[in-house]
N, C-alpha and C positions, 0 to 999 in steps of 0.2 A: 502494498499501498504506499509503503513510502518515495519507492521510484515512481511510481503514477506519482505522487504530487508534485514530487521536484518535475517530470517530462518537460510537462507545458512549459514552467518557467526559466530552467536553460534557458530557453534562447532572450531571454527577459531581462535579464542576468545584469545588463550596465547598461542598461532602461533608466532615464530619471525617471519616471512616472511606472516602476515599479509592482506598485505599494495600489495604484489603480489597475492598473492587466489583474489583478490579483481581485482585485471586488469584483473587473466583470467577471472573470474565468469564477466565483463565490457564486453570482447574485443567476447566473446560467444555471449550476448548478440545480440552483436554486424552482428554478422552475419558470425564472423571470427574463424571457425571452424578442420582449419588445422593447426599441425604441426608445420610444417614450419613458418606457418606466424603468430602463435598464441608466438610463440622463435622468432620473428626477429622481432616482438612487446613488447615482456618485457625486450629485451636486451635494445632495443633504449628509453621506459624508464626506463632504471636497468641503463643504462650510463653502461656496461661489460656481459661482452661473458654466456653462460651457457649452461650446461648439457643436452644433452638430456634426463636426469633420476626424473630431477627439474619440468618439464612441466611436462614427463609421471606420477609424482608419486603426481603432485596437481589432472591431471584428476582421476586416478585414488579412490582418495577421493572422488571425485566429485562426481564418479559412485556410488560408497557404499553410498552414504549419501541417496537416493538416486538424484539425481541433474538433471543427466544432460543423455543422451542413450550414444551407443557404437561409435555412431555416431556425437557424441562431440552438442547434442541438447536440450536445457532445456527440461526436461519433462510435467515440469508443467509452460506452460502460462502466472503467474501471475507472479513468479519469473522472468522468464526474461524479462522479461517488469521491474519488482523492479531493479534486478538487469543495466539493463542499465544507473539507476541514479549515481549511487554508484565511 
């Protein structure tokens, strides 16, 4: 389980907004896939307004790795379960 939890974050290790990526993974694992709801959750946590582009870019990166599909659902159930513990 530890490896599954760390795998999605390996490529994010050197990103400034690593915590933001971690939060998006956690929200997706909780079933929050709607862009509007994701944005509101992130804004609540960070205490500031975010552009739609920020969230779009994060989801695009996750899709390229590939962690999620076009509906923002995890492709691997093990990684989904691990993301819930982030």
